N, C-alpha and C positions, 0 to 999 in steps of 0.2 A: 503493499502498500504506499502509497505515494505520502511526501509528510501536506499536513492540511493544510492550509492555508487561513489565520484566525485572522479577522477583523473584528474591535471591543469600541463600541461607543456607548462612552459615561469614562470618568477615571476616579472614581471618588472613591471611598471606603468598597466598595461591592466592586468597580472597573479594579481597583489595583489588586486584590485581590484573586479575582481572574486571571489577571495579567502576572500574577508569581505561581498561579497555575503551570498556565500556560507553558510555562520559561521552565520549570521545577518536574514537568510530569514525564522524559524522557530521562533522566535523570533518579528518579524515584524508583520508578518500573522498568526500564529499560529496554519493556519489549516492544515501546512505540518507536517509529520514526519520530524525531525530534521535529515538533510544529513549529513552521514558519508563521512572522508572526508580520504579519502583511500591510497590518493599514488601521489607523485607529480617529475616533470618532470622539470631540468634543465640541465644547460650546462657542468655540470663540480660536482665531489659531493658532493663536498666539499658546493659547493653555494644552493645543493639543498636541504644536511642536515640542514641547517640551515634556511632557507627557511619553510620547510617541521616544524622544531622546533617552528618560528616565526607564521606559519600562522594557524598549530592546524595539520597538515596532520599527517598518520600513519606512512608511507613510503616514499621513498625518491631515487630518484636515475639519473646516471644521463646518461641513458637512453628510451630515451622516447616511439621506441617500446614493450620494460616492462613492459612498465606504461600500455601501450595500451590491451596485452594480461594478464593483470592480471585479474582474473574470478572476480573479488568485487569490480572490478569496471567497476559504469554501464554508467555514463555521463564522456564525456573528454572537459574539456573549452580548446581550443586552443589559445593560445595568445603571439603567439610568432613574428616574423614580420612577412610580408606579403608574401613575398616572399615560406615560410614552409606553407602554412595552407593550399595548395593543400594535398600535400603528409602525412603530418598527420590526417588529415579531413578523406579522402579517407580511411588509414588504418584503424581507427575507425569506422567506422560504419561499413566497411568487416568486424570488429571484432565483428560486434555485438553492438557496444556502439552509445547512443545516442551524439550530440556533439553542443556543443555552440562553436561558432569560432568568434572570434572577423574578423569585419569588416576592406578591401574591402575580398571576399572571394579569389583572387591570382589577383595577374598584371596579367598574361595571361587568355585571353578569354575560348578558349579551354580548359585550367585547373579549372575554373572554370563550364564549362559545364559537363566536366567529376564529376566532385563535385557532380553538383546538378544528375548525371544520377546514379551515386554512389547511393548517397540518395532515390533516387527513391525506387532503386533493396532493399535494405535493411529494408525497413518497419522502422526504427528509424527516429528519428526526429531530423529534423538539422534545426540546430539554428543561427544567425547571431547577434552579436553585434551593435545594432542599439538603444543604449537607450532612446536620446533622444525624439524617440516617445513615453517611457514610461511615461514623465512629465503628470502629472495631469492637468495641465496649459494646455498642448498640448491637450488632449483627452476634455480637454472642448473646444479650442475650433472648436472643430471637430466639438463637437454637436454644435455649434454654426450658424457655415457652412451649415452643416446638414441639420437646422432648420430653413435656410433662415433670421437670425438675419440681416445679413450685404445682402440681397437680393442673386443675381445670380453673383458670381465673376468672373470676366472677364482679371483681369489682377495681377501677384504677382511676386514683387519684393522681392529675399531671398540672402543675403551675409553670406561667412563664411570666418573669419578675424582673424587669430594672430599672433604673432612675434619672434615664436622660432627660425626662419629663416632670420629673419629681419637684425641682424647684418652680416657682408658682415666679418668678421673674426671668427664668428663660425665655428669649423674643419668641414671639412664635414665627413661626417656617411652616414648608409644605407638607410635614408630618400634619397637621393641626388643621388642614386643611380640607374640607370635602367631598374636592373631586381626587384626594388621593386617598378617601372610604373609608369607613367603619374607623378606624382607630387602633385600639388590640386588634380587633380579633383579625384584620387582613392583612396588618403592618406587620402580623408580630402571634399570634395564636395560632396562624397556621404553621408553624412550625411545628408546638408540641402536635399540631392535628396529622399533620405528618411521620410523628414517631406512630402515631397510633394506627395510622393507617400500614406503614411498614408493620407492624406487631401485629395487629390485629384485624383490620379491614376497614373499612370506612364507619363510617357516624351511619345509625337509621334514625336517630331522634335526637329531635333539640327543643329547650327553652334555656331563657336566657335574660340576664339585665347587667344593663350598660353604664358604665358608672363616668361623669366630667367632673374631677376633681375643680378644673378649675375654670371657672366660665369663661374668662379671656386672657388673653398676654400681653406681655407690652410689645411694640414696633419699637425695631433699631431707629428709627425716621424719627420715633414723637407718638403718644399717643398711645391706645391699644385695639386691640381687634380679639372679635368673639373667634373663640373657640369652634371646631365646625364637626368635629366628630369626639370618643370620647375614650378616653384615654387605658380608660379595666374596663371588663366586662367577667362574669361568671355563670358556666353555661351547667348545665346537668342535659347529660346526655347518656345514650344507647346503644350501644353496636353489636355488632352482629354476635349469636349463639348467648344473649339473655346476658351480657358484661352489661353492669351498670356505670359509667364513671362521670368523673366531676373535670372538669377545665377552668381556671380560673386565670386571669391575665394582668398585668399590669405594668404601663409603662411609666408610672409614676413612684416607684416603689424604693424611698429614701434606702440606699443600702445595697442595693440587691444589683448584681453586673452586670451576671446572664445565665441569669438561674431557670434552667429546665428541670423540676423537681417531679422527679416518675417514680408515683408507688407504685405496685400492678401486686394486687395478692391474688391466692390463691385457697386451694383447696387444700395444699400441703406444704405452703408456704410463701415466701414474700420474695421479691426485688425492688432492690431504692436504687437511685438512678439520679445524680443531679449533674448538668451541663455545668456547672462553676469547679464541679473535679472530676471532669469530663476522662480521666485517665483509672476509673475506678466506680466501682459499683458495689450493694450489698446482696447476698444472699441468704436467706433464711430457711432452712429448710426442717420441718417439723419428724424427724426419724431421730430414733437412739434414746436415750434417755431424758427427761426436761429436763435435769441440771448439769448438762454442759449446751442444750440446744440455745442458739442466739445468731447474733448476723453477723456473715467472715466479709469481710472488704478479700475483693479483688482484684486486685491493680492490674492492670493493663501489660500485657508482656508477647515477645513473639510466636506465643501457639495460637494469639489470638490474631488472624489477619484479617489489613494488610500493615499490623503494625512491623511484622519485620521487616517492611522494604523500607524504614527509615530509620529505626534502634534497634539493636542486636539483643537490647539487653532490660529485662522487664522495669516497669515503676520510674522510668524516666519520663516521660510522658507528651503525646503530638498534641498541637492546636488548633483551636480554628482554619488558618490557614493548611496546614496539612490534610484537614478533611476535604477542602475544596480539589485538592490533587490526586485526592484520593476517585472525588465526583467528575474528575475531569477524565479519568480515567476510563469511569466506567463509561460517561459518556464516548468515550473514542471506541469504547468496545461494539457501544451500540451502532454507530455510526459503521464498522465493520462486520456488524450483522452477527453478532458473538452475544448470548445473551448477557444484562448490565441487568443494575439494581438503580437506576436515574427512575425520578421523578417524572413518568410523562405529558402531554396535555390532556393526554386522557387521562391519567389519573388527581392530575394538579383540579382539572374540571370539575370534578369526583371535591374535592378539599374544599375547592373556590363556592361550590353548591355549598356546602358544610355551614361554611363564613355566613352567606347569605340569607339562609332556615336562618342561621343565628340572631342576624338583625332582623329578620320579618319577627320571630317569633317574640325578640325585646319590644318591637310596634306594635305587634299585636296579641300580645299576651299573654302567649297560650304556646300551647307544643305544637311542633312543626315536625313531621313527617317526611322522610328527604327519599325523596323514589327514587 
C-alpha cells in the first residue's frame, strides 16, 4: 500500500493531536507505510504556514476547500469546531477522500444523518475521533466483561467531569453557543457514551435533566452574553440485556481535569476505572474467602496490547496522545480493508441519536425510547 497523503483542517488542541498521531504511527507500529503529510488548512494564511512548518506538512492554505481538492490528499482529518464538521466532512467524502472527523458528528441530527448518507455513498472510510476506547486497559476490561469475570452485568455508573467551565469569570466562547450543540451532552458526554457502546452496545432509553450553572459570561470586549447551552447533565439510561445505567456530565466541576469514572457492577464482581488514572483499573471478584476479598489494582503492562508497542515495562503509563496514535493505526487498518475498532459514522450516528434523545427527554420531561 502506498503512503497515505494526509490533509489536516484545523490546528488547535485536537489538530495538533492528529498531527502527532500521523507523525508517530509508523514509528510506534512499524507495519504501515509512513504517511505523507501533504496539506494543512487554517483560518488565515500566516497561521497555516506557521503550523505547517511546526507539524511537518508540505503545503499550507487558508482555504480548506483547496485542501480537499488536492489530488495528493487521500485522508482528511477534520478537527475544527463542531458546527463546521458536516460541511467539511461531506465535501471531503464527495471528493473521494477518507475522513477522520473529531466528535461529535454535528450539532444538528439532520446534518449527522447527511454525513452518514454521504459516507455510505462514497465507499470511503469515515471515522470519528473517540480515542478513549483505544486504551489498552479499556480493551482488557471489555475482554473481562466478555469472559464473565464479574458475572452478568446489571448496573453501570459513568461520570465525566472537567473544570474548564467552572470559573464564572471565564470569557464566553464558542462552546457556550447554541450553534455548538447542547453543551455537556454532545461536546462532552459522547465520550462516556462511546465507552458504553464499545463495552455493551447502544443505549435503548433515556430520561434526562440538564443544568446551566451560570446564566451568562463576560465578553472579552466588555459586557456579558447569555450562556445558550447547558454545562451539566444527569441521565438515567436503559441498555440492552436489562442493564440499568446512570450518566452524569459536568463541564463546571472544580478540581476535575479529565475524569471519566466508570463503575461496572455484575453478579460476581465489579470493575472500576477512572480516566484521570488511565493506566490502571480495579477488579473485584466475589470468590474465595470473604476475609480476603477486595479490589485488586491492575496496572497497564505489555500484556495489554498494544501497550507493548510503546513501552516494554509495566506501570510506566501511556497518555492521551498515545491513544490517538492507536486510533490512527486502527483507521489505517480500516482503509486497508482489515478489521478495526474505529467508531464509524454508522455507530457515531447512533451515539448522536442517543444525545438528541437525551435533549428531547429534558425538554419533554419524559422517558424517550431510542429506536
